[in-house]
Residue, then its C-alpha position, 0 to 999 in steps of 0.5 A: m500500500r502506498a503512502g497517502c492512500r486513504v482507507d475506510k475502516p474496519n475492512a481497510v485496517i484489516k487489509q493493512a494488518s493482513a499486508l503486515v503479516h505478508h510483509a513479515t512472511r517476506l522478512q522471514r524468508r530473509r531471516w530479517r525483522a522490522l520496526v513498525w511505527l504505528y502513530g495517531s490516536p492512542d485508543k485507535a492505535r491500540q485497536q489497530a495493533q490488536l487487529l495485527w495481534e489477532e491476524q495470525t498466531w504469532q510465536a510468543p507475542l508480547w505487549v509492553g505497556a500499562e495493564h489498564e490500557t492493554p487490550v490483550a494478554p500477556c502484558l508486561p510493564a516497560s520497567k520489566a523489559r530486561t526480564r525478557l532478555g534471552a527470550e524470543h518473540q515474533l511480535i512485540v507491541l511497545d505502547a509509548s502512547g499511554s501512561q508509561g511513555l517510552d522507556p529507551d532502555a526497554l526499547g533497546a532490550l526488547a529489540g534484541t528479543v525479536s526473532a527472525g520474521g518478527l515485528l516490533v511495533i511502537i505506538t506513539p501519539s501523532n504529535w510525538g516529540e512536541q512534549p515530554d511523555p510520562d517516562y520523563a518522570r523517572f529523571a525529573d529531579y526535584p523540584w522540576r515536573w516531568d511535563s515541564l521538561s524539554a522533549h529534544y530526545l523524543k523530537r529527534l526520534a520522531f524525526q528519524l522515524m519519519g525519514e528512516s527508509a527501512i521501517v514500516r509507517w502505519e498511520v491511524d485512519s490513514s495509510l500503511t507504508l511498506p519499505r522495499l526489501s533489498i536482496r539478502d546476501s545469502r552467502a555464509a562461511p562454511f563450518d562443521d560444528a553441530d552445536c554452533l549456529t555460525a562459522d564465527q561462533a564455531r571459531a570462538v568455541n574452538a579458540l576457547v577450548k584450545l586456550k593457551r597459557r599466557r595467551p589471553l583471548v578477547i572476544t568482541a561482538d555486537r548483540g545477537r552474535g551468540k557470544s555467551a552461547a559460545l562461552g557455554i559450548a566451550c565450557a561444556r567441552l572443557l568440562q568433558k575434557s576433564v578440566t576440573q574447575l571453570v570459573v566464570t564472572a560477569p557484572r550480573l548472574s543474569s548475564v551468563e544465564s545463556l552460558f549455563a543453559r548451553v552447558v546444561a543442554l550439552c552435559p545432560e549427565g551433569q546437574r545444576l546445583s544452583s543458579a551459579r554452579f553446575e557439576l558433573p558426576s566426575g566432580s568437574s564444576l562450573c562456578f559463577l562468581a561476581p567480580d567482587a567475590l572473585n577478587e576476594q578469592v584471588d586476593q586470598a589465593r583461593l583461586g588462580g594459579s597453575g592450570s586455572y581457567l577464568l572466563v569473563d563475560e561482559a568485560a567492558a562493564i568491569p574496571a580495567a584494573m580488576l581485569a588486569h588483576w585476574l590476568a595476572a592470577f589466571p594463566r588461561i583467561a578469556f574476555a568477552t564483551t558486547v561492542h555496542g548496546y546497553e550492556g556496555s561499550g566493547r570499544g571503550f574496553a578495548l581502548r583502555f585494556r589494550e595497553v594492559l594486554n600489550r604490556t603483560a600478555p603481548q601474545w593475546r589474541e582478538l576474535p570478533l564475532d560479526a555474523p548474527v545468530r538470531w537474524s541475518v546480516g542486513d537486518p532492518l530492525e538492528a540498523t534502525i535501533q542502532a540509529l535511533l538509540l545511537l548504540n553505534a555512536p561514532l568516535s570523533e577524529a583526534h587532532a594533535s594539540t599543536h593543531c587545535q584550539t583547546a578553549s572549551m565551549v558550552l553547548t545548550q541542550a537545544q543547540l546539541a539537539k539540532q547538531r545531529e552529527l556533533l551529538a553522535k560524536l559527543f555521545g561516542l566519546l561518552v560511550q567509549s570512556h564509560y564502562r556502561t552507557t544506556p540508551s536512557d543516558l542520551r535522553q538525560l543528556l538532551d532533556g535532563p533538568g539542570t544538565a549542562i554540556r561543555t566541550v573542546i572541539a578541534a576541526q569540528e571534531p569533539q576532543a573532550v566533553l564534560v557533562t554536569r548537573e545542578e544540585g542542592g538549593f533545598n529549603a531548610a525544612l526539606a533539608d532537615q527531613v532528608a537528613r532525618g531520613e523522612r524524605r528522599p526527593q528525586g535526584h541530587l545524588l551527591a547533595q542528598s547522599l551527604a545529607a543522609h549519611s553525614g547529617s549535613r543539612e547545609a549540604l542540601t541547602s547549598r548549591w552544587r554543581r556535580v560532574a555527571r560524566i567527563a570523557t577525553h578522546p583516547e588519543r588525546r589523554r594525558e594532555g590536560l584536556g579534562r583538567k582544562l574542562l574542569e577548571e574552566d567550568i569551575a570558574n564559571a560555577s564560581q561566577q554564578g555563585i555556586a557554593l560547591y563543585g563535586a563528583t562521585f566515582g569508583a575509587e581507583a588510585s589514578l582517578l582519585r589522584f587526578w581529583l586530589a591534584l585539582g584541589f578536591a577533598p574526599v567527603r564520603l566513601g561507600i562502605t560496600r563494593e559495587a557488585a558490578t565493578g568491585e569498587y567503592a564509590i567515593m565523593v569529592a568536593r571543592a568549595l567555591t564560596s565562603e558558604g561552600q568553605a564552611v560546608l566543606a570544612s564540616l564534611r571533611d571533619s565528619f569524613a576524617a572522624s569516621l575514616i580510621t574506624l571504617l578502615a578497621f572494619e567495613l573498609a578492611t578490603l579497600p585497596a591500600p593505594i587508595v587508603a594511602l591517598l586518603l590519609p592526608s585528609l586526616p588531621r596532621l599531627p607531628l610525631s611525638a618523641a615517644e612515637l619516634q622512639t617506638v617507630d625506631d624500636v620496631a624498625y631496628a630492634h625487636r619491638d612487637p609491631a602489634l604493640a606499636r600499632t598507634a605509633l606506626q599509624a602515626l608514621a603512616k599518616e605523616a608519611s602520606h604527606w611526603s614525596l616518597e621514592q618508588e620503594a618507599h612508596i610501596a613500603h608505605q602502602q604495605l604499612v598502611a594495609w597492616a596498620f589500619q586494616n590489619q592485613p598481614l604482609a605474609k601468611a607466616h607471622g614471622e615473615s609478616v613481622r619481618l616485612i613490617r620492620r623492613a617497610t618501616q625502615q624504608i619509610i623512615e630512611q626517607r627523612t633526615l628526621f630519622p637517622s639511620s641505625p647501624e647494622g646489627 
């Protein structure tokens, strides 16, 4: 049916539904899928979608929307879309016209569950993009109302849908426009593996089964390439080859469900003892461990070592430092990650982790999976979703600092929304720099209240970008309720957290600017662009009377060192590791006004007062390099004569370190202000871990004491204050 052709109902609509079914049949022959944009009056649009639903018997059809607005069953709220990962649906109706609006993350997740020959129908009102929809309520920070926000994101989607040639446009009370289908390239690489669905997958399985010592394998793939299934097939074969223990990790257990499903199917003689453990009668086992639990077992030498295997799925969502730790512990290790999509950015992973691999395992191998498993190359739906959600956002070109202007510029959200190419490149920078970027992040960037964008552009190519959000400014009564735990208004992450956990009412009544994201082109790092962005934005915030400037991030030594060098002070540290990253969250702040200085002084005092006891208990596993960087935030007191003598007795005599812990803590605090040479720097971290966190330096008590004495010597010999003692 041609665009612009008026039709009568209901017969005309029935014919349109029948034509869509026929179109799906044509897609099935090519093993393709398509997006159907159904727009107009919401009630009538749902009636038309219902006709399509009933036109034929679809495989596992799914309607996503509010239950009271849905004419069929089963119905799923958009908030539970991720529960369908791993499932297959031949028809999905996503109702974005009603009381739920459009959840971009749900759209991204559900698109990957549409099977070959299937349709993803999106219902929208005819004026879509002219105003925000109810889903905007999820990021309408207090005191903003969701219906008062801009709708640049939705307007962009509507514009793209109107111009996208590969989608089906179905207007209520009007026409159905079916796209022309190109000829599918049916050529496929031959392979001989009954368990695999593509030659790419077979190659990956073969490489995993033949994993060599100290030759890590990195598997990268877009969604739908059978990456996790390949890991599962390889696990089954390794277990059957009498590998006694396989360990797999990922940000979430749900990420490896398809891996376990393949092992269960291929090893029927075995038993899945729990959601995280599979075992054969021989005792060979496959075990899932979350990243933080795996790290703990590696640190305790309970895992790793000769002959051990580790498979890391969705590695892009795990910090490179943690991956490097496992790389050293497991002689046979493979990393697999999604290149694009809401699971994480494989490109960012490759850029950050490649240096580590080149340095520590130069014989590592990369294996990309290109061929889709659930659909064929050229699938219209995949291309459409990638364009709509910028899952394949391009990385801008790098320009050397000698050829580009480094002054930053501020872009309003309206300006960025109109510059579509610049938007894609800026988002590409954010994707490659962050372990996890979701489709909703693009909407937040374009329409989030209190959001500002500052960038450095060279030759029309963004080189670095800073995204900030305004926080605080609460009235005294509301701030008091938040501090007492009686209220929790939406948003204001940093200010509310400080008020709720430190009891600081002033942290909420003061105005903040918080860094939400900061990214630099990977080829222009260590040139000071991030520092320039921050310094210029801090100056701007100061001119506007903002009291405090802050940031929150995963506590990693080099990153913390960067913020401390810019004059920021630690004000809060999370007491549990994030399961997905294995890191503790830390908050830092810098005062910009006299009001901010008073608030910051109170926050610093509160942080310092709690740090010592937290290190002995809740933060006993905080990495020592981070503890060493935090110690200067404690009050600085010179060592007393008695403490000096005690330290000397530990270093050069036979004083028991356990009975001199207070003096050694004082030494560690004082030395955190010194400029230490490399050996003394390592010794300082060792002393910190023992003195504050009770971490022995060796398994044997005697050896641990010897190392403590040696570490103490190396530290005190850095200062003329401590004369060297004669040998013997």
